C-alpha atoms as an extended CHARMM CRD file, in Angstrom:
* protein
*
       205  EXT
         1         1  MET       CA            -67.6680000000      -15.1820000000       11.2000000000  PROA      1               0.0000000000
         2         2  GLU       CA            -69.2150000000      -12.1970000000       13.5730000000  PROA      2               0.0000000000
         3         3  LEU       CA            -66.9890000000       -9.2730000000       13.7480000000  PROA      3               0.0000000000
         4         4  ILE       CA            -66.6190000000       -9.9930000000       17.4490000000  PROA      4               0.0000000000
         5         5  GLY       CA            -65.0060000000      -13.0190000000       17.5530000000  PROA      5               0.0000000000
         6         6  LYS       CA            -62.5650000000      -11.6510000000       14.7980000000  PROA      6               0.0000000000
         7         7  LYS       CA            -61.7030000000       -8.3980000000       17.5790000000  PROA      7               0.0000000000
         8         8  ILE       CA            -61.3930000000      -10.9290000000       20.1720000000  PROA      8               0.0000000000
         9         9  LEU       CA            -59.3290000000      -14.0120000000       17.9260000000  PROA      9               0.0000000000
        10        10  SER       CA            -56.7190000000      -10.8380000000       16.3270000000  PROA      10              0.0000000000
        11        11  THR       CA            -56.9410000000       -9.3260000000       20.1570000000  PROA      11              0.0000000000
        12        12  MET       CA            -55.4990000000      -12.9910000000       21.5820000000  PROA      12              0.0000000000
        13        13  TYR       CA            -52.5350000000      -13.0800000000       18.4380000000  PROA      13              0.0000000000
        14        14  VAL       CA            -51.2180000000      -10.5690000000       19.3550000000  PROA      14              0.0000000000
        15        15  CYS       CA            -51.5390000000      -10.2780000000       22.7760000000  PROA      15              0.0000000000
        16        16  GLN       CA            -49.9250000000      -13.4370000000       21.6240000000  PROA      16              0.0000000000
        17        17  ILE       CA            -47.0370000000      -11.8510000000       20.0900000000  PROA      17              0.0000000000
        18        18  ASN       CA            -46.2540000000       -9.0820000000       23.3860000000  PROA      18              0.0000000000
        19        19  GLU       CA            -46.2980000000      -11.8690000000       26.1010000000  PROA      19              0.0000000000
        20        20  LYS       CA            -49.4860000000      -10.3810000000       27.4770000000  PROA      20              0.0000000000
        21        21  ASN       CA            -52.9230000000      -11.2380000000       28.8180000000  PROA      21              0.0000000000
        22        22  PRO       CA            -55.7540000000       -9.7730000000       26.9460000000  PROA      22              0.0000000000
        23        23  THR       CA            -58.8560000000      -10.7090000000       29.2010000000  PROA      23              0.0000000000
        24        24  ASP       CA            -59.5130000000       -7.4650000000       30.2390000000  PROA      24              0.0000000000
        25        25  ILE       CA            -57.9310000000       -6.2850000000       27.0320000000  PROA      25              0.0000000000
        26        26  ILE       CA            -60.5340000000       -8.3640000000       25.1200000000  PROA      26              0.0000000000
        27        27  LYS       CA            -63.3790000000       -6.9330000000       27.1840000000  PROA      27              0.0000000000
        28        28  LYS       CA            -62.7670000000       -3.0480000000       26.7900000000  PROA      28              0.0000000000
        29        29  LYS       CA            -62.0250000000       -3.4070000000       23.1000000000  PROA      29              0.0000000000
        30        30  CYS       CA            -65.4590000000       -5.4410000000       22.8500000000  PROA      30              0.0000000000
        31        31  MET       CA            -67.3620000000       -3.7080000000       24.9900000000  PROA      31              0.0000000000
        32        32  LEU       CA            -67.9210000000       -6.7120000000       26.8540000000  PROA      32              0.0000000000
        33        33  SER       CA            -69.3660000000       -7.8700000000       30.4800000000  PROA      33              0.0000000000
        34        34  ASP       CA            -67.2480000000      -10.0140000000       32.3220000000  PROA      34              0.0000000000
        35        35  SER       CA            -70.5180000000      -13.0870000000       31.3840000000  PROA      35              0.0000000000
        36        36  GLN       CA            -70.8440000000      -11.5100000000       28.2240000000  PROA      36              0.0000000000
        37        37  PHE       CA            -66.7280000000      -11.8040000000       27.3710000000  PROA      37              0.0000000000
        38        38  ASN       CA            -67.2050000000      -15.9250000000       29.3080000000  PROA      38              0.0000000000
        39        39  ASP       CA            -69.6880000000      -16.7960000000       26.6670000000  PROA      39              0.0000000000
        40        40  LYS       CA            -68.2360000000      -15.8070000000       23.7740000000  PROA      40              0.0000000000
        41        41  ILE       CA            -64.9900000000      -17.3420000000       25.0240000000  PROA      41              0.0000000000
        42        42  GLU       CA            -66.5230000000      -20.1260000000       25.4000000000  PROA      42              0.0000000000
        43        43  GLU       CA            -68.4630000000      -20.6820000000       22.1110000000  PROA      43              0.0000000000
        44        44  LEU       CA            -64.5870000000      -20.1540000000       20.4520000000  PROA      44              0.0000000000
        45        45  ILE       CA            -63.4390000000      -22.7040000000       22.2760000000  PROA      45              0.0000000000
        46        46  LYS       CA            -66.2630000000      -24.8950000000       20.7540000000  PROA      46              0.0000000000
        47        47  LYS       CA            -65.7660000000      -23.7170000000       17.5770000000  PROA      47              0.0000000000
        48        48  LYS       CA            -61.5910000000      -24.6260000000       18.6080000000  PROA      48              0.0000000000
        49        49  LEU       CA            -60.1170000000      -22.1030000000       17.7160000000  PROA      49              0.0000000000
        50        50  VAL       CA            -58.9100000000      -20.5800000000       21.4270000000  PROA      50              0.0000000000
        51        51  ASN       CA            -57.0570000000      -23.3970000000       24.2140000000  PROA      51              0.0000000000
        52        52  GLU       CA            -58.8480000000      -24.7900000000       27.0090000000  PROA      52              0.0000000000
        53        53  ASP       CA            -56.6960000000      -21.4920000000       28.3090000000  PROA      53              0.0000000000
        54        54  ARG       CA            -59.1910000000      -18.6960000000       27.2010000000  PROA      54              0.0000000000
        55        55  ILE       CA            -56.1810000000      -16.5970000000       26.3520000000  PROA      55              0.0000000000
        56        56  THR       CA            -54.3490000000      -17.9110000000       23.2950000000  PROA      56              0.0000000000
        57        57  LEU       CA            -55.3380000000      -19.3880000000       20.2790000000  PROA      57              0.0000000000
        58        58  THR       CA            -55.2680000000      -23.1110000000       18.5300000000  PROA      58              0.0000000000
        59        59  GLU       CA            -53.0540000000      -23.5700000000       15.6440000000  PROA      59              0.0000000000
        60        60  THR       CA            -56.8050000000      -23.4690000000       13.9930000000  PROA      60              0.0000000000
        61        61  GLY       CA            -57.7280000000      -20.3640000000       15.4410000000  PROA      61              0.0000000000
        62        62  ARG       CA            -54.4520000000      -18.9110000000       14.2620000000  PROA      62              0.0000000000
        63        63  ASP       CA            -55.1460000000      -19.9200000000       10.9250000000  PROA      63              0.0000000000
        64        64  SER       CA            -58.6840000000      -18.0130000000       10.7340000000  PROA      64              0.0000000000
        65        65  LEU       CA            -56.7070000000      -14.6460000000       10.8160000000  PROA      65              0.0000000000
        66        66  ARG       CA            -54.9450000000      -13.1790000000        7.6920000000  PROA      66              0.0000000000
        67        67  ILE       CA            -51.5940000000      -11.5290000000        9.6440000000  PROA      67              0.0000000000
        68        68  VAL       CA            -49.6920000000       -9.1410000000        7.1730000000  PROA      68              0.0000000000
        69        69  LEU       CA            -46.6550000000       -8.1080000000        7.8990000000  PROA      69              0.0000000000
        70        70  ALA       CA            -45.4400000000       -4.1320000000        6.9150000000  PROA      70              0.0000000000
        71        71  GLY       CA            -41.7130000000       -3.0210000000        8.0870000000  PROA      71              0.0000000000
        72        72  GLY       CA            -39.7230000000        0.2300000000        7.8050000000  PROA      72              0.0000000000
        73        73  VAL       CA            -38.2750000000        3.3010000000        9.4250000000  PROA      73              0.0000000000
        74        74  PHE       CA            -40.4060000000        5.2210000000       10.0150000000  PROA      74              0.0000000000
        75        75  ASP       CA            -38.6140000000        8.0330000000       11.8760000000  PROA      75              0.0000000000
        76        76  ILE       CA            -40.7930000000       11.8050000000       10.5020000000  PROA      76              0.0000000000
        77        77  ILE       CA            -44.6190000000       10.1410000000        9.5230000000  PROA      77              0.0000000000
        78        78  HSD       CA            -45.7800000000       11.3410000000        6.6680000000  PROA      78              0.0000000000
        79        79  PRO       CA            -48.6990000000       10.7860000000        4.6660000000  PROA      79              0.0000000000
        80        80  GLY       CA            -47.4480000000        7.8060000000        2.6110000000  PROA      80              0.0000000000
        81        81  HSD       CA            -46.1950000000        6.3020000000        5.6190000000  PROA      81              0.0000000000
        82        82  ILE       CA            -50.5310000000        6.8070000000        6.3660000000  PROA      82              0.0000000000
        83        83  HSD       CA            -51.2130000000        5.4690000000        3.0870000000  PROA      83              0.0000000000
        84        84  THR       CA            -48.9600000000        2.7620000000        3.1430000000  PROA      84              0.0000000000
        85        85  LEU       CA            -50.2460000000        1.3520000000        5.7920000000  PROA      85              0.0000000000
        86        86  ASN       CA            -54.0950000000        1.7080000000        5.5640000000  PROA      86              0.0000000000
        87        87  ALA       CA            -53.4490000000       -0.4370000000        2.2380000000  PROA      87              0.0000000000
        88        88  ALA       CA            -51.8630000000       -2.4560000000        4.1580000000  PROA      88              0.0000000000
        89        89  LYS       CA            -54.2350000000       -3.0280000000        6.6060000000  PROA      89              0.0000000000
        90        90  LEU       CA            -57.0060000000       -3.2590000000        3.7470000000  PROA      90              0.0000000000
        91        91  LEU       CA            -55.4960000000       -7.1290000000        3.4210000000  PROA      91              0.0000000000
        92        92  GLY       CA            -56.3400000000       -8.7420000000        6.0670000000  PROA      92              0.0000000000
        93        93  ASP       CA            -57.3570000000       -9.0360000000        9.6790000000  PROA      93              0.0000000000
        94        94  VAL       CA            -54.1380000000       -8.2920000000       11.7910000000  PROA      94              0.0000000000
        95        95  LEU       CA            -51.3780000000       -5.2550000000       10.5100000000  PROA      95              0.0000000000
        96        96  VAL       CA            -48.5210000000       -6.1140000000       12.3680000000  PROA      96              0.0000000000
        97        97  VAL       CA            -45.2850000000       -3.3020000000       11.3170000000  PROA      97              0.0000000000
        98        98  VAL       CA            -41.6590000000       -3.6890000000       12.0200000000  PROA      98              0.0000000000
        99        99  VAL       CA            -39.5560000000       -0.7990000000       12.9220000000  PROA      99              0.0000000000
       100       100  ALA       CA            -36.3980000000       -0.7150000000       11.8780000000  PROA      100             0.0000000000
       101       101  THR       CA            -33.2420000000       -0.5310000000       14.8030000000  PROA      101             0.0000000000
       102       102  ASP       CA            -31.0960000000        2.7780000000       14.7850000000  PROA      102             0.0000000000
       103       103  ASN       CA            -28.0620000000        0.5140000000       13.3000000000  PROA      103             0.0000000000
       104       104  THR       CA            -30.4840000000       -0.7670000000       10.7680000000  PROA      104             0.0000000000
       105       105  ALA       CA            -31.9170000000        3.1790000000        9.9280000000  PROA      105             0.0000000000
       106       106  VAL       CA            -28.4930000000        4.4510000000        9.5090000000  PROA      106             0.0000000000
       107       107  LYS       CA            -27.5450000000        2.0430000000        7.0750000000  PROA      107             0.0000000000
       108       108  MET       CA            -30.5930000000        2.3600000000        5.0170000000  PROA      108             0.0000000000
       109       109  LYS       CA            -31.1860000000        6.0270000000        4.8660000000  PROA      109             0.0000000000
       110       110  LYS       CA            -28.0040000000        7.0790000000        5.4690000000  PROA      110             0.0000000000
       111       111  ARG       CA            -28.4480000000        9.2300000000        8.3720000000  PROA      111             0.0000000000
       112       112  THR       CA            -29.0600000000        9.3150000000       12.0890000000  PROA      112             0.0000000000
       113       113  PRO       CA            -32.5890000000        8.7830000000       12.7410000000  PROA      113             0.0000000000
       114       114  ILE       CA            -34.1890000000       11.9390000000       14.8640000000  PROA      114             0.0000000000
       115       115  HSD       CA            -36.0340000000       10.0060000000       16.5740000000  PROA      115             0.0000000000
       116       116  SER       CA            -34.8730000000        6.5720000000       18.6470000000  PROA      116             0.0000000000
       117       117  GLN       CA            -36.5320000000        3.0960000000       17.8960000000  PROA      117             0.0000000000
       118       118  GLU       CA            -38.5220000000        3.0920000000       21.3320000000  PROA      118             0.0000000000
       119       119  GLN       CA            -40.0830000000        6.9940000000       20.0840000000  PROA      119             0.0000000000
       120       120  ARG       CA            -40.8000000000        5.3820000000       17.0510000000  PROA      120             0.0000000000
       121       121  GLN       CA            -42.0660000000        2.2300000000       18.1030000000  PROA      121             0.0000000000
       122       122  GLU       CA            -44.3690000000        4.3750000000       19.8750000000  PROA      122             0.0000000000
       123       123  LEU       CA            -45.3750000000        6.7890000000       16.9320000000  PROA      123             0.0000000000
       124       124  VAL       CA            -46.3920000000        3.7540000000       14.6270000000  PROA      124             0.0000000000
       125       125  ASN       CA            -48.5030000000        2.0590000000       18.4090000000  PROA      125             0.0000000000
       126       126  SER       CA            -50.0390000000        4.9180000000       18.3820000000  PROA      126             0.0000000000
       127       127  LEU       CA            -51.7960000000        5.1600000000       14.8880000000  PROA      127             0.0000000000
       128       128  GLU       CA            -54.7910000000        3.1770000000       14.7180000000  PROA      128             0.0000000000
       129       129  VAL       CA            -54.5290000000        1.1000000000       11.8160000000  PROA      129             0.0000000000
       130       130  VAL       CA            -51.5500000000       -0.5170000000       13.1990000000  PROA      130             0.0000000000
       131       131  ASP       CA            -52.6190000000       -3.7360000000       15.2960000000  PROA      131             0.0000000000
       132       132  LEU       CA            -48.7460000000       -3.8290000000       16.9310000000  PROA      132             0.0000000000
       133       133  CYS       CA            -45.2800000000       -2.3700000000       16.5300000000  PROA      133             0.0000000000
       134       134  LEU       CA            -42.6630000000       -3.9030000000       17.2300000000  PROA      134             0.0000000000
       135       135  ILE       CA            -38.5440000000       -3.8840000000       16.8720000000  PROA      135             0.0000000000
       136       136  GLY       CA            -36.2120000000       -5.4050000000       14.1450000000  PROA      136             0.0000000000
       137       137  GLN       CA            -33.8780000000       -7.8710000000       14.2780000000  PROA      137             0.0000000000
       138       138  GLU       CA            -29.9510000000       -6.3810000000       13.7850000000  PROA      138             0.0000000000
       139       139  ASN       CA            -28.9800000000       -7.7020000000       10.4170000000  PROA      139             0.0000000000
       140       140  ASP       CA            -31.4730000000      -10.5300000000       10.1620000000  PROA      140             0.0000000000
       141       141  ILE       CA            -35.1740000000       -9.3810000000        9.4870000000  PROA      141             0.0000000000
       142       142  PHE       CA            -36.1990000000      -13.4650000000        8.4930000000  PROA      142             0.0000000000
       143       143  LYS       CA            -36.2790000000      -13.9480000000       12.5920000000  PROA      143             0.0000000000
       144       144  THR       CA            -39.2750000000      -11.6640000000       13.2840000000  PROA      144             0.0000000000
       145       145  VAL       CA            -41.0510000000      -13.1510000000        9.9820000000  PROA      145             0.0000000000
       146       146  ASN       CA            -40.1760000000      -15.9120000000       11.3680000000  PROA      146             0.0000000000
       147       147  HSD       CA            -41.6870000000      -14.7340000000       15.2570000000  PROA      147             0.0000000000
       148       148  VAL       CA            -44.7940000000      -13.0000000000       13.3510000000  PROA      148             0.0000000000
       149       149  LYS       CA            -45.5950000000      -15.5630000000       10.7290000000  PROA      149             0.0000000000
       150       150  PRO       CA            -47.5390000000      -13.7320000000        8.6450000000  PROA      150             0.0000000000
       151       151  GLN       CA            -49.1120000000      -15.0610000000        5.4740000000  PROA      151             0.0000000000
       152       152  ILE       CA            -48.6720000000      -11.2760000000        3.6700000000  PROA      152             0.0000000000
       153       153  ILE       CA            -45.2470000000       -9.0490000000        3.8220000000  PROA      153             0.0000000000
       154       154  ALA       CA            -46.8860000000       -6.0180000000        2.8410000000  PROA      154             0.0000000000
       155       155  LEU       CA            -43.9280000000       -3.7400000000        0.3690000000  PROA      155             0.0000000000
       156       156  GLY       CA            -43.9810000000       -0.0700000000        0.3380000000  PROA      156             0.0000000000
       157       157  TYR       CA            -43.5880000000        1.8020000000       -2.7000000000  PROA      157             0.0000000000
       158       158  ASP       CA            -40.1820000000        2.2910000000       -1.8880000000  PROA      158             0.0000000000
       159       159  GLN       CA            -39.2870000000       -0.1110000000        0.0870000000  PROA      159             0.0000000000
       160       160  ILE       CA            -35.8330000000       -1.2110000000       -1.9280000000  PROA      160             0.0000000000
       161       161  HSD       CA            -36.7610000000       -5.1130000000       -1.0730000000  PROA      161             0.0000000000
       162       162  GLN       CA            -37.2540000000       -7.2840000000       -3.8100000000  PROA      162             0.0000000000
       163       163  GLU       CA            -40.8620000000       -9.9370000000       -4.1200000000  PROA      163             0.0000000000
       164       164  LYS       CA            -37.6740000000      -12.6820000000       -4.9300000000  PROA      164             0.0000000000
       165       165  TYR       CA            -35.0590000000      -11.9410000000       -1.6430000000  PROA      165             0.0000000000
       166       166  ILE       CA            -38.7020000000      -12.2780000000        0.6760000000  PROA      166             0.0000000000
       167       167  THR       CA            -40.0920000000      -14.7400000000       -0.9330000000  PROA      167             0.0000000000
       168       168  GLU       CA            -36.6370000000      -17.3910000000       -0.7610000000  PROA      168             0.0000000000
       169       169  GLY       CA            -36.3730000000      -15.9760000000        2.8060000000  PROA      169             0.0000000000
       170       170  CYS       CA            -39.6890000000      -17.4060000000        4.0670000000  PROA      170             0.0000000000
       171       171  LYS       CA            -39.3920000000      -20.7560000000        1.8050000000  PROA      171             0.0000000000
       172       172  LYS       CA            -36.0690000000      -21.5520000000        3.8600000000  PROA      172             0.0000000000
       173       173  ILE       CA            -38.2150000000      -20.8130000000        7.3260000000  PROA      173             0.0000000000
       174       174  LYS       CA            -40.3830000000      -22.8900000000        6.0310000000  PROA      174             0.0000000000
       175       175  LEU       CA            -43.0200000000      -20.2250000000        6.0140000000  PROA      175             0.0000000000
       176       176  ASN       CA            -45.7170000000      -19.5910000000        3.0300000000  PROA      176             0.0000000000
       177       177  ALA       CA            -46.2480000000      -15.4700000000        2.7050000000  PROA      177             0.0000000000
       178       178  LYS       CA            -47.0830000000      -13.8000000000       -0.5160000000  PROA      178             0.0000000000
       179       179  VAL       CA            -45.4650000000      -10.3130000000       -1.2370000000  PROA      179             0.0000000000
       180       180  ALA       CA            -47.5760000000       -7.9020000000       -1.4290000000  PROA      180             0.0000000000
       181       181  ARG       CA            -45.4510000000       -4.6520000000       -3.4270000000  PROA      181             0.0000000000
       182       182  LEU       CA            -48.8690000000       -1.4830000000       -2.4490000000  PROA      182             0.0000000000
       183       183  GLN       CA            -49.3480000000        1.0640000000       -5.0910000000  PROA      183             0.0000000000
       184       184  SER       CA            -49.8600000000        3.4940000000       -2.7120000000  PROA      184             0.0000000000
       185       185  PRO       CA            -49.5760000000        7.3750000000       -3.7870000000  PROA      185             0.0000000000
       186       186  ILE       CA            -45.8450000000        8.1950000000       -4.1470000000  PROA      186             0.0000000000
       187       187  PRO       CA            -46.0370000000       11.4300000000       -1.6060000000  PROA      187             0.0000000000
       188       188  GLU       CA            -44.5720000000       14.6100000000       -2.0220000000  PROA      188             0.0000000000
       189       189  SER       CA            -42.8850000000       14.6520000000        1.0380000000  PROA      189             0.0000000000
       190       190  SER       CA            -40.4280000000       11.8850000000        2.2290000000  PROA      190             0.0000000000
       191       191  SER       CA            -38.8080000000       12.1510000000        6.4180000000  PROA      191             0.0000000000
       192       192  SER       CA            -35.5940000000       13.1640000000        4.6040000000  PROA      192             0.0000000000
       193       193  LYS       CA            -37.9530000000       16.2110000000        2.8560000000  PROA      193             0.0000000000
       194       194  ILE       CA            -39.2520000000       16.9400000000        5.6240000000  PROA      194             0.0000000000
       195       195  GLU       CA            -35.8720000000       17.1490000000        7.9730000000  PROA      195             0.0000000000
       196       196  LYS       CA            -34.1510000000       19.1970000000        6.2870000000  PROA      196             0.0000000000
       197       197  GLU       CA            -37.2680000000       21.7860000000        5.4060000000  PROA      197             0.0000000000
       198       198  TYR       CA            -37.7040000000       21.8500000000        8.8660000000  PROA      198             0.0000000000
       199       199  GLY       CA            -33.8610000000       22.3180000000        9.5000000000  PROA      199             0.0000000000
       200       200  GLU       CA            -33.4470000000       25.5660000000        6.6290000000  PROA      200             0.0000000000
       201       201  SER       CA            -36.4680000000       27.0610000000        8.4780000000  PROA      201             0.0000000000
       202       202  ILE       CA            -35.7130000000       26.8970000000       11.5580000000  PROA      202             0.0000000000
       203       203  HSD       CA            -31.4450000000       28.2160000000       10.6240000000  PROA      203             0.0000000000
       204       204  GLY       CA            -33.5750000000       30.7370000000        8.3630000000  PROA      204             0.0000000000
       205       205  ILE       CA            -34.9620000000       32.0530000000       11.7350000000  PROA      205             0.0000000000
């Protein structure tokens, strides 16, 4: 499929998850005039990739995209995060990132995050490599997994989730998703280390 067609389908997918109308977003992202947009949509409808409503994907259109799901706390964005997300995006067409809720972040990191879940979502959404960032569900990661329905779930180098746990959870919701353990370079700094060093430098002034 041509690149512009893939961009249109990817944008429609993201807008379906966000419950937004993709028309203006597609025109801006793909730099299409009204007539060019209409021609492309008609072409995709004929290929049975887009529904007659012109704003949603058919099942075939959805299946033509390779969706990658990645998750984490993302309290302080550092090079390790960027390496991991870049590696995840290379695995598919659309990268959806889930940030942990504040309560989940406390359980995972044993500390209160510096940024709220909404702030962390905004930070991750601002990264060019990320197509969509969502806030996770409390106590059940598979609610979000079932909502996104990815073909690939990418685990970072420092994530505690095991492949078997993810695979079995996907089977329970009847989702055939592959788990990929990303071999990203381990950064010299972590969010916790950055926070600690920053705090020490402030107190030392």
